[in-house]
Structure formats: C-alpha cells, structure tokens
C-alpha positions as CSV (number, residue, x, y, z in Angstrom):
1,M,59.6,28.0,125.7
2,L,57.9,31.4,125.9
3,N,55.4,31.8,128.7
4,D,52.7,34.4,128.8
5,E,54.9,36.9,130.5
6,H,57.6,36.5,127.9
7,V,55.1,36.9,125.1
8,E,53.8,40.1,126.6
9,L,57.2,41.4,127.2
10,R,58.3,40.8,123.6
11,K,55.2,42.5,122.3
12,S,55.7,45.6,124.5
13,V,59.4,45.9,123.6
14,E,58.6,45.4,119.9
15,E,56.1,48.3,120.1
16,F,58.6,50.5,122.0
17,A,61.3,49.8,119.4
18,R,59.0,50.6,116.5
19,E,57.3,53.6,118.0
20,V,59.9,55.3,120.2
21,V,63.3,54.2,118.9
22,A,62.9,53.8,115.2
23,P,61.7,57.4,114.4
24,V,64.6,59.1,116.1
25,I,67.6,56.8,116.3
26,G,68.9,57.6,112.8
27,D,69.6,61.2,113.9
28,Y,71.4,60.1,117.1
29,Y,73.5,57.7,115.0
30,E,74.4,60.4,112.5
31,R,75.5,62.7,115.3
32,C,77.3,59.9,117.2
33,E,75.2,61.0,120.2
34,F,74.2,58.9,123.2
35,P,70.3,58.6,123.3
36,Y,69.7,59.7,126.9
37,D,65.9,60.2,126.3
38,I,65.5,56.7,125.0
39,V,67.5,55.2,127.8
40,R,65.4,57.1,130.4
41,K,62.3,55.6,128.8
42,M,63.8,52.1,128.8
43,G,64.4,52.6,132.5
44,A,60.8,53.6,133.1
45,M,59.7,50.4,131.3
46,G,61.9,48.4,133.7
47,L,64.1,46.9,131.0
48,F,67.3,47.5,133.0
49,G,65.8,45.6,135.9
50,L,64.4,42.6,134.0
51,P,66.6,39.8,135.6
52,I,67.1,41.7,138.9
53,P,65.1,40.5,142.0
54,E,62.4,42.7,143.3
55,E,64.2,43.1,146.6
56,Y,66.9,45.1,144.7
57,G,64.4,47.2,142.7
58,G,64.2,44.9,139.7
59,M,61.4,43.2,137.8
60,G,62.1,39.8,139.2
61,G,62.2,38.1,135.8
62,D,64.8,35.9,134.3
63,Y,67.8,36.3,132.0
64,F,65.8,35.0,129.0
65,A,63.5,38.0,129.4
66,L,66.5,40.2,128.9
67,C,67.4,38.3,125.8
68,L,64.0,38.7,124.3
69,A,64.1,42.5,124.9
70,L,67.5,42.7,123.3
71,E,66.3,40.8,120.2
72,E,63.4,43.2,119.7
73,L,65.5,46.3,120.3
74,A,68.2,45.2,117.9
75,R,65.6,44.6,115.1
76,V,65.5,48.4,115.0
77,D,68.9,49.5,116.4
78,S,71.9,47.9,117.9
79,S,73.3,51.0,119.7
80,V,70.3,51.0,122.0
81,A,70.4,47.2,122.4
82,I,74.1,47.1,123.3
83,T,73.6,49.9,125.9
84,L,71.0,47.6,127.6
85,E,73.1,44.5,127.2
86,A,76.3,45.9,128.6
87,A,74.5,47.7,131.5
88,V,72.7,44.5,132.6
89,S,74.9,41.6,131.6
90,L,78.2,43.2,132.3
91,G,77.4,45.9,134.8
92,E,74.6,44.5,137.0
93,M,74.9,40.7,136.8
94,P,78.4,40.5,138.4
95,I,77.2,42.5,141.3
96,L,74.1,40.4,141.6
97,R,76.1,37.1,141.3
98,F,79.1,37.9,143.4
99,G,78.5,41.1,145.4
100,T,77.9,41.5,149.1
101,D,74.4,42.5,150.2
102,A,75.7,46.0,150.9
103,Q,77.1,46.3,147.4
104,K,73.8,45.1,146.0
105,Q,71.8,47.5,148.0
106,R,74.0,50.4,147.0
107,W,74.1,49.8,143.3
108,L,71.4,47.5,142.0
109,P,68.2,49.6,142.7
110,K,69.6,52.6,140.7
111,M,70.9,50.4,138.0
112,A,67.6,48.5,137.7
113,A,65.8,51.8,137.3
114,G,68.1,53.0,134.6
115,E,69.2,55.9,136.8
116,I,72.8,54.9,136.5
117,L,74.7,52.5,134.2
118,G,77.3,50.0,135.1
119,A,80.3,48.9,133.0
120,F,82.7,46.0,132.8
121,G,86.4,46.8,132.7
122,L,88.2,43.7,131.4
123,T,89.9,44.3,128.0
124,E,93.2,46.1,127.9
125,P,94.9,47.9,125.0
126,G,97.5,45.2,124.5
127,G,95.4,42.3,125.7
128,G,92.5,41.5,123.4
129,S,91.5,37.8,123.6
130,D,94.5,37.0,125.8
131,V,92.9,38.4,129.0
132,P,95.1,36.9,131.7
133,G,98.3,37.1,129.7
134,G,97.7,40.6,128.5
135,M,96.6,42.1,131.8
136,R,98.7,44.9,133.2
137,T,96.3,46.7,135.5
138,T,97.3,46.3,139.1
139,A,95.6,46.9,142.5
140,V,97.6,47.0,145.7
141,L,96.1,47.2,149.3
142,D,97.4,50.2,151.2
143,G,95.9,51.4,154.5
144,G,92.5,49.7,153.9
145,E,92.3,51.0,150.3
146,W,92.9,49.5,146.9
147,V,95.4,51.6,144.8
148,I,94.7,50.9,141.1
149,N,97.0,51.6,138.2
150,G,96.5,50.7,134.6
151,S,94.1,51.1,131.7
152,K,91.2,49.4,129.9
153,A,90.1,49.6,126.3
154,F,86.8,49.4,124.4
155,I,84.6,49.7,127.5
156,T,80.9,50.2,126.8
157,N,78.8,52.6,129.0
158,S,81.9,53.8,130.7
159,G,81.7,57.6,130.1
160,T,78.1,58.6,129.9
161,D,76.7,61.3,132.3
162,I,74.8,58.5,134.1
163,T,77.6,55.9,134.4
164,G,77.8,55.0,138.1
165,V,80.3,52.3,138.6
166,V,82.8,50.2,136.7
167,G,83.9,46.7,137.7
168,V,87.7,46.6,137.1
169,A,89.7,43.4,136.7
170,A,93.2,43.9,138.1
171,I,96.2,41.9,139.2
172,T,96.2,41.8,143.0
173,G,99.1,39.5,143.6
174,R,100.5,36.1,142.8
175,R,99.0,32.7,143.5
176,E,100.9,29.8,145.1
177,D,101.6,28.4,141.6
178,G,103.2,31.7,140.5
179,K,100.4,32.7,138.2
180,Q,98.8,36.1,138.5
181,E,96.0,36.6,141.0
182,I,93.2,38.5,139.3
183,S,90.4,40.2,141.4
184,T,87.5,42.5,140.6
185,I,87.1,45.9,142.2
186,L,84.2,48.3,141.9
187,V,85.3,51.8,141.0
188,P,82.6,54.5,141.2
189,S,82.6,57.2,138.5
190,G,84.3,60.4,139.6
191,T,86.9,58.6,141.8
192,P,90.1,60.7,141.8
193,G,92.7,59.0,139.6
194,F,90.0,57.4,137.4
195,T,90.1,59.1,134.0
196,V,87.7,58.5,131.1
197,S,89.0,59.3,127.6
198,K,87.0,60.8,124.8
199,K,84.6,58.6,122.8
200,Y,86.0,56.4,120.2
201,S,85.2,57.1,116.5
202,K,83.6,53.8,115.6
203,V,82.6,52.0,112.4
204,G,79.2,51.1,114.0
205,W,77.3,51.3,117.2
206,S,77.6,55.1,116.7
207,A,74.9,56.0,119.3
208,S,76.5,53.9,122.1
209,D,79.2,55.0,124.5
210,T,82.6,53.3,124.2
211,R,85.8,54.6,125.7
212,E,89.3,53.9,127.1
213,L,89.8,54.1,130.8
214,S,92.9,54.9,132.8
215,F,93.7,54.6,136.5
216,T,96.6,56.5,138.2
217,D,96.9,55.8,141.9
218,C,93.1,55.5,142.0
219,R,92.0,54.7,145.5
220,V,88.8,52.9,146.6
221,P,87.9,51.3,149.9
222,E,89.0,47.7,150.5
223,E,85.3,46.7,150.7
224,N,84.9,47.5,147.0
225,L,86.4,44.1,146.3
226,L,83.7,42.2,144.3
227,G,83.5,38.6,145.5
228,E,86.5,36.7,146.6
229,R,90.0,37.9,146.1
230,G,91.7,36.0,143.3
231,R,88.4,34.9,141.8
232,G,88.0,37.9,139.4
233,Y,88.9,36.0,136.2
234,A,86.6,33.1,137.1
235,Q,83.8,35.6,137.7
236,F,84.3,37.3,134.4
237,L,84.3,33.9,132.6
238,R,80.9,33.2,134.1
239,T,79.8,36.7,133.2
240,L,81.0,36.3,129.6
241,D,79.2,32.9,129.2
242,E,75.9,34.6,130.1
243,G,76.8,37.7,128.0
244,R,77.4,35.5,124.9
245,V,73.8,34.4,125.1
246,A,72.7,38.0,125.3
247,I,74.9,39.0,122.4
248,A,73.5,36.1,120.4
249,A,70.0,37.4,121.1
250,L,71.1,40.9,119.9
251,S,72.6,39.4,116.8
252,V,69.4,37.5,116.0
253,G,67.5,40.8,116.3
254,L,69.8,42.5,113.8
255,A,69.5,39.5,111.5
256,Q,65.7,39.6,111.7
257,G,65.7,43.3,111.2
258,C,67.4,42.8,107.9
259,V,64.6,40.4,106.9
260,D,62.0,42.9,108.0
261,E,63.5,45.8,106.1
262,S,64.1,43.7,103.0
263,L,60.5,42.4,102.9
264,R,59.2,46.0,103.1
265,Y,61.6,47.3,100.4
266,V,61.1,44.5,97.8
267,G,57.3,45.2,97.8
268,E,57.9,48.9,97.0
269,R,61.0,48.9,94.7
270,R,60.3,48.3,91.1
271,A,62.8,47.3,88.4
272,F,62.3,46.2,84.8
273,G,58.6,46.7,85.1
274,R,57.7,44.9,88.4
275,E,58.4,44.8,92.1
276,I,61.8,43.2,92.7
277,G,60.2,40.8,95.2
278,R,58.8,38.9,92.3
279,Y,62.3,37.9,91.1
280,Q,63.4,34.5,92.3
281,A,66.9,35.7,92.9
282,I,65.6,38.1,95.5
283,Q,63.2,35.6,97.0
284,F,65.9,33.0,97.5
285,K,68.2,35.6,99.1
286,I,65.5,36.6,101.6
287,A,64.6,32.9,102.3
288,D,68.2,32.3,103.2
289,M,68.2,35.3,105.5
290,E,65.1,34.1,107.3
291,A,66.6,30.6,107.7
292,R,69.7,32.1,109.3
293,A,67.8,34.2,111.7
294,H,65.5,31.3,112.6
295,T,68.3,28.9,113.2
296,A,70.3,31.4,115.3
297,R,67.2,32.1,117.4
298,L,66.9,28.4,118.2
299,A,70.5,28.3,119.2
300,Y,70.2,31.1,121.7
301,Y,66.9,29.8,123.0
302,H,68.6,26.5,123.7
303,A,71.6,28.1,125.5
304,A,69.3,30.2,127.6
305,E,67.1,27.2,128.5
306,R,70.1,25.3,129.8
307,M,71.4,28.3,131.7
308,L,68.1,28.8,133.5
309,A,67.9,25.1,134.3
310,G,71.2,25.3,136.0
311,L,72.9,23.0,133.4
312,P,76.3,23.5,131.8
313,F,75.9,25.9,128.9
314,K,79.4,27.1,128.0
315,K,79.4,25.2,124.7
316,E,75.8,26.1,123.8
317,A,76.5,29.8,124.6
318,A,79.6,29.7,122.3
319,I,77.6,28.0,119.5
320,A,74.8,30.5,119.8
321,K,77.2,33.5,119.7
322,L,79.1,32.1,116.7
323,V,76.0,31.2,114.7
324,S,74.1,34.3,115.5
325,S,76.9,36.8,114.8
326,N,77.6,35.0,111.5
327,A,73.8,35.3,110.7
328,A,73.9,39.0,111.5
329,M,76.9,39.7,109.3
330,D,75.6,37.6,106.4
331,N,72.1,39.0,106.6
332,S,73.3,42.6,106.7
333,R,75.4,42.0,103.7
334,D,72.5,40.5,101.7
335,A,70.1,43.2,102.8
336,T,72.5,45.9,101.7
337,Q,72.8,44.1,98.3
338,I,69.0,44.0,98.0
339,F,68.7,47.7,98.7
340,G,71.5,48.5,96.2
341,G,72.8,52.1,96.4
342,Y,70.2,53.0,99.1
343,G,71.7,50.2,101.3
344,F,74.9,52.2,101.4
345,M,73.1,55.2,102.9
346,N,72.9,55.7,106.6
347,E,69.4,57.1,106.4
348,F,68.2,53.5,105.7
349,P,68.3,51.1,108.6
350,V,70.2,48.4,106.6
351,G,73.1,50.7,106.1
352,R,73.4,51.0,109.9
353,F,72.8,47.3,110.3
354,Y,75.8,46.6,108.0
355,R,78.0,48.9,110.0
356,D,76.9,47.4,113.3
357,A,77.1,43.8,112.4
358,K,80.9,43.3,112.2
359,I,81.6,44.0,115.9
360,L,79.3,41.1,116.8
361,E,81.9,38.7,115.5
362,I,84.5,40.4,117.8
363,G,83.0,41.7,121.0
364,E,82.6,39.4,124.1
365,G,84.8,36.8,122.5
366,T,85.8,36.7,118.8
367,S,84.4,34.0,116.5
368,E,87.8,32.3,116.8
369,V,87.5,32.2,120.6
370,Q,84.0,30.7,120.2
371,R,85.4,27.9,118.0
372,M,88.2,27.3,120.5
373,L,85.7,27.0,123.4
374,I,83.5,24.6,121.4
375,A,86.5,22.5,120.5
376,R,87.6,22.3,124.2
377,E,84.1,21.4,125.3
378,L,84.2,18.5,122.8
379,G,87.3,17.2,124.5
380,L,89.9,18.3,121.9
381,P,93.3,19.2,123.3
382,A,94.0,22.8,124.3
C-alpha cells in the first residue's frame, strides 16, 4: 500500500522522532510542559499540512500520510503525536471538509504551517459518550451573531499560546421531530466570553495540552457557522470516523515503540549470568508484542485504504481503533514487566508508554463504543 512518497515520509519522520524528539521529550514530560520548539519544527517539516491541499498551504498528500507520521512519532512519544493528530484530524479536517472557501482561506494556511493549532469542542463535562443526550452548550442567533453559552471538557490543543480556533458543537434549536438541532461554530481564541481553564493534571500525555472550556455570552459572527445549520453532529461523526483511523495509527506506534525499547533492553540487561533476551519467557512475550503491533497495523492500513477509496469505513475504523488501542495497552504492560523496576521510572520510555496507553481505550470513542459501532454495522439491533 505504501508508495515511494509514503516510504520517504515515514523514514523522515522516523529520523525526526529519533533525533529531535527522543533526546528532549522526557524533560518536557516531567515538567508537564508543552513542547513548542518541537511543534515549530514539525510545522517547518510540513507535518501539520500533510492532508491539506496545496491551494490552502498544505502538502497536498492524503490522510494515510498523516497516519504514517503519527505512527512514527508515537513510537517515541505520544504527547507529540496527539498534538499533531488533534490539530489535523479534529482542527483542520472539519474546516477542509465542511468550511466555506473564506473559512478555509482564513484558517488552513496558518494551520498547515503549524503557526496556529485548531481544536475540536465536542465532549461536555456531563456528556461523555452520550454526545447528543449530554449536550448542554447552546448558540442563539442575535443581531447577526451567535451567542454561545456552555462548557466543554477534555479538549486537546485548546489553551496553548498558538491555539487559533476551536470548532464548538452547540444546540442551535429544535428539529421538526423535536430532537435537538446541533450545529458547529468556529470560535477564535481570545473571543470575549470564551474562557480557557488551567491545564488538567493527567495520568499520561503530560506534554500535551488538555483543558476545559467555558462560554459565557460569547459572540461570534453568523458566518462562523461551519457547514450547514443542524448538521454539526453528522459532521463530527464523519470527523470521528477519520480520527479513529488516526488514533489507531498512533496506538500502533506506541505498541511498536514498546517492542523497540524491549528489544534494546533485553540485549543489555543480564540476570542469572546471561542476557535476559536469551530466556524463552522473555522471547515469547516480545513475540506476542510484535504480533499485536503487526495485526493492529494491518487493521488501520485496511481502514485507511477504504477511506481513501471512498468506500464505507465506519466498521473498519472502529475495528482498527479497538484492536490498536488494546495492542498499545497490552504491549505497554508487557514492556513494563520486562523492564522490571526500571519500567516504573518515567526516565525510561516504557514508563511513559504505560501511562500514555490507557487513554487510547477512551479518547475519540471508548472501546465499548467501538464494539457498539461494530455490532450495529453487522446489523445487530441498537
């Protein structure tokens, strides 16, 4: 499936992750500090513009190219990888898919260059997986402006110094059937009434930015509506399907990084008179880890292939996300066991991998949601 451009991209991102990210990311992680220097270098490489057309300042590549970059970054660190994933999949792609030409011209060139980051405001404090039922944020038209009130939780890239805009899902009325009408509205950073809370103290992804947002009589122009009014939830479902393929790629990267680190360690660590890599128990554990990463990679490759071909891919995306996040969690646990006490130390990558893995079974649709989607795509009753 990989063409020459994909192969070259993967190689260049692998080198970047190894030579630029790996030597310094541990310090950022310990300080819970956003890695602006790394992000700027990613922007200079064009990573934020991989699937964005050249007319909007992007690289003119495809979504699979983004997935390959995410996998290679996550082999070294997931905080950097999720910063890229959220900025492109959740910030840029909705504007590219559903925005007007004016919205694309305003936001995408700076986003593609990594000069500003976009965010995706969907989840609410009391909502979780029940997005439509748990949504309380509202937006009312008043004098040619949307007036937004409500809050959002767990929003990535929402409070950095370079965050430029957040796409906010809000209730904008009632449909004819009485159900809530949900629309998406672009809210630039710094808009009066838009408040960004302090960073969460997280178990993992400690070098990424995640915050709660609140809106109090926040006014933006009527033309900041993204796509059609009342189509916001449908837009986000499409965005999440694509995002699950990207999260699967990130998960595969973490799973493969566990294999990489374990192979390095078992050739150096000696116990009972020889390298621990000579013991069959260790060999079998690493073999299982490699099998999980390989299988998960095939799953996200298949989902991406269907997506790029214009074929239905909801089931395949859910399978890829489920299998890959499980692989990341299982491999990080096994790698930590192989490293023993050192695996519990944050100075070793596998300690960070273990902390980072769990959220992959939760974010952008929990494992339970993925199983529900797969079941429905198989025709089982809702």
